[in-house]
C-alpha positions as a LaTeX table, in Angstrom:
\begin{tabular}{lrrr}
\hline
Residue & $x$ (\AA) & $y$ (\AA) & $z$ (\AA) \\
\hline
Met1 & 22.39 & $-30.73$ & 2.74 \\
Glu2 & 24.67 & $-30.08$ & 5.67 \\
Arg3 & 23.12 & $-28.38$ & 8.70 \\
Lys4 & 25.06 & $-25.41$ & 10.05 \\
Ser5 & 25.72 & $-25.52$ & 13.77 \\
Leu6 & 24.35 & $-22.63$ & 15.81 \\
His7 & 26.31 & $-20.39$ & 18.08 \\
Pro8 & 26.58 & $-21.93$ & 21.53 \\
Ser9 & 24.61 & $-19.12$ & 23.14 \\
Val10 & 21.76 & $-19.73$ & 20.69 \\
Glu11 & 21.79 & $-23.42$ & 21.55 \\
Gln12 & 21.64 & $-22.53$ & 25.26 \\
Phe13 & 18.72 & $-20.12$ & 24.57 \\
Lys14 & 16.86 & $-22.93$ & 22.76 \\
Glu15 & 17.31 & $-25.18$ & 25.82 \\
Phe16 & 16.14 & $-22.35$ & 28.08 \\
Ile17 & 13.00 & $-21.88$ & 25.94 \\
Gln18 & 12.18 & $-25.55$ & 26.21 \\
Lys19 & 12.22 & $-25.20$ & 30.04 \\
His20 & 9.94 & $-22.14$ & 29.84 \\
Pro21 & 7.08 & $-23.00$ & 27.46 \\
Gly22 & 5.09 & $-19.92$ & 28.54 \\
Leu23 & 7.52 & $-17.83$ & 26.45 \\
Ile24 & 6.61 & $-19.78$ & 23.34 \\
Lys25 & 2.96 & $-19.00$ & 23.96 \\
Asn26 & 3.76 & $-15.30$ & 24.38 \\
Val27 & 5.71 & $-15.19$ & 21.09 \\
Arg28 & 2.81 & $-16.89$ & 19.29 \\
Asn29 & 0.41 & $-14.33$ & 20.78 \\
Glu30 & 2.78 & $-11.62$ & 19.49 \\
Glu31 & 3.49 & $-10.20$ & 22.93 \\
Tyr32 & 7.24 & $-10.67$ & 22.43 \\
Thr33 & 9.56 & $-11.45$ & 19.55 \\
Trp34 & 12.26 & $-14.09$ & 19.68 \\
Gln35 & 14.83 & $-11.31$ & 19.38 \\
Glu36 & 13.46 & $-9.46$ & 22.42 \\
Leu37 & 13.42 & $-12.68$ & 24.51 \\
Tyr38 & 16.97 & $-13.57$ & 23.44 \\
Glu39 & 18.27 & $-10.15$ & 24.34 \\
Asp40 & 16.57 & $-10.16$ & 27.77 \\
Trp41 & 17.82 & $-13.75$ & 28.38 \\
Tyr42 & 21.33 & $-12.74$ & 27.34 \\
Leu43 & 21.37 & $-9.60$ & 29.52 \\
Leu44 & 19.45 & $-10.86$ & 32.57 \\
Gly45 & 20.55 & $-14.50$ & 32.58 \\
Glu46 & 18.55 & $-17.65$ & 33.27 \\
Asp47 & 18.20 & $-17.05$ & 37.01 \\
Asp48 & 16.37 & $-13.70$ & 36.74 \\
Pro49 & 12.99 & $-13.65$ & 38.59 \\
Lys50 & 11.30 & $-12.52$ & 35.33 \\
Trp51 & 11.50 & $-16.06$ & 33.96 \\
Ala52 & 9.88 & $-17.71$ & 36.99 \\
Asn53 & 6.39 & $-16.94$ & 35.64 \\
Tyr54 & 7.02 & $-18.92$ & 32.47 \\
Gln55 & 8.19 & $-22.26$ & 33.84 \\
Gly56 & 6.16 & $-25.44$ & 33.88 \\
Lys57 & 4.21 & $-27.53$ & 31.42 \\
Glu58 & 1.59 & $-24.94$ & 30.48 \\
Gly59 & 3.54 & $-21.75$ & 31.18 \\
Val60 & 1.60 & $-19.52$ & 33.48 \\
Gly61 & 2.71 & $-16.13$ & 32.28 \\
Thr62 & 1.94 & $-12.90$ & 34.05 \\
Glu63 & $-1.50$ & $-11.83$ & 35.16 \\
Glu64 & $-1.81$ & $-9.55$ & 32.16 \\
Asn65 & $-1.12$ & $-12.46$ & 29.83 \\
Gln66 & $-3.67$ & $-14.66$ & 31.52 \\
Ser67 & $-6.57$ & $-12.34$ & 30.87 \\
Asp68 & $-7.66$ & $-11.96$ & 27.28 \\
Ser69 & $-9.61$ & $-8.78$ & 28.05 \\
Lys70 & $-6.55$ & $-6.88$ & 29.16 \\
Leu71 & $-4.26$ & $-5.46$ & 26.53 \\
Ser72 & $-0.72$ & $-4.48$ & 27.39 \\
Leu73 & 0.85 & $-1.36$ & 25.99 \\
Asn74 & 3.11 & $-3.56$ & 23.87 \\
Gln75 & 0.11 & $-5.34$ & 22.29 \\
Ile76 & $-1.63$ & $-2.03$ & 21.53 \\
Thr77 & 1.56 & $-0.67$ & 19.94 \\
Lys78 & 1.83 & $-3.74$ & 17.71 \\
Ile79 & $-1.82$ & $-3.43$ & 16.70 \\
Phe80 & $-1.28$ & 0.16 & 15.58 \\
Lys81 & 1.91 & $-0.76$ & 13.73 \\
Asn82 & 0.07 & $-3.45$ & 11.75 \\
Met83 & $-2.82$ & $-1.17$ & 10.91 \\
Asp84 & $-3.24$ & 0.04 & 7.29 \\
Ile85 & $-4.46$ & 3.62 & 7.59 \\
Asn86 & $-5.97$ & 3.64 & 4.07 \\
Gln87 & $-7.94$ & 0.52 & 4.84 \\
Val88 & $-9.18$ & 1.97 & 8.13 \\
Gln89 & $-10.22$ & 5.19 & 6.34 \\
Gly90 & $-12.14$ & 3.12 & 3.77 \\
His91 & $-14.01$ & 1.29 & 6.52 \\
Ile92 & $-14.87$ & 4.58 & 8.24 \\
Gln93 & $-16.25$ & 5.98 & 4.96 \\
Gln94 & $-18.36$ & 2.86 & 4.40 \\
Leu95 & $-19.69$ & 3.10 & 7.96 \\
Ser96 & $-20.50$ & 6.81 & 7.43 \\
Gln97 & $-22.38$ & 5.99 & 4.22 \\
Ala98 & $-24.34$ & 3.25 & 6.00 \\
Ile99 & $-25.31$ & 5.63 & 8.81 \\
Gly100 & $-26.36$ & 8.23 & 6.27 \\
Ala101 & $-28.57$ & 5.66 & 4.53 \\
Ile102 & $-30.20$ & 4.67 & 7.82 \\
Gln103 & $-30.76$ & 8.36 & 8.64 \\
Gly104 & $-32.41$ & 8.81 & 5.22 \\
Val105 & $-34.77$ & 5.90 & 5.80 \\
Ile106 & $-35.69$ & 7.20 & 9.27 \\
Gly107 & $-36.27$ & 10.62 & 7.76 \\
Gln108 & $-38.60$ & 9.23 & 5.15 \\
Phe109 & $-40.68$ & 7.49 & 7.80 \\
Gln110 & $-40.83$ & 10.67 & 9.86 \\
Gly111 & $-41.81$ & 12.61 & 6.76 \\
Gln112 & $-44.64$ & 10.16 & 6.00 \\
Glu113 & $-45.97$ & 10.42 & 9.53 \\
Ser114 & $-45.98$ & 14.22 & 9.41 \\
Gln115 & $-47.81$ & 14.14 & 6.07 \\
Lys116 & $-50.45$ & 11.85 & 7.48 \\
Ala117 & $-50.95$ & 14.12 & 10.42 \\
Ser118 & $-51.27$ & 17.20 & 8.20 \\
Ser119 & $-53.69$ & 15.53 & 5.76 \\
Gln120 & $-56.24$ & 14.72 & 8.50 \\
Pro121 & $-58.84$ & 17.39 & 9.04 \\
Gln122 & $-57.94$ & 19.60 & 11.89 \\
Thr123 & $-60.46$ & 19.89 & 14.66 \\
Asn124 & $-60.94$ & 22.88 & 16.81 \\
Asn125 & $-58.18$ & 22.64 & 19.41 \\
His126 & $-59.77$ & 25.18 & 21.71 \\
Pro127 & $-60.80$ & 23.68 & 25.08 \\
Phe128 & $-63.97$ & 25.86 & 25.32 \\
Ser129 & $-66.37$ & 26.05 & 22.50 \\
Phe130 & $-68.27$ & 29.36 & 22.21 \\
Arg131 & $-71.49$ & 29.25 & 20.33 \\
Lys132 & $-73.93$ & 31.95 & 19.51 \\
Asp133 & $-77.51$ & 31.45 & 20.66 \\
\hline
\end{tabular}
């Protein structure tokens, strides 16, 4: 099978990506798409300061990309896009049912304690006892 040759700008972009391995990591982490990176590269050029953070063997990335605890707005948007609302609603209903069951068990224990307290003979709760002589 004969391999089709790519457009020269695509070949240049592939070479650029090999020099900036941090970009590959960001695409795999779904922070960018190849299309977004290609468009930025095409518009900004290879010498733009944006690309300086992604050079080197490991690819440093930005500070936001280094910390797993920080989510960028782009990541949050992608999470919401990939969310199935019906599935989320199902999970919420299951959680609600589980909480209701726990509340029922707690209510039963509280009911048993109050029944025990009411079944015991009540003593005179007055602090002063008055007796006839």
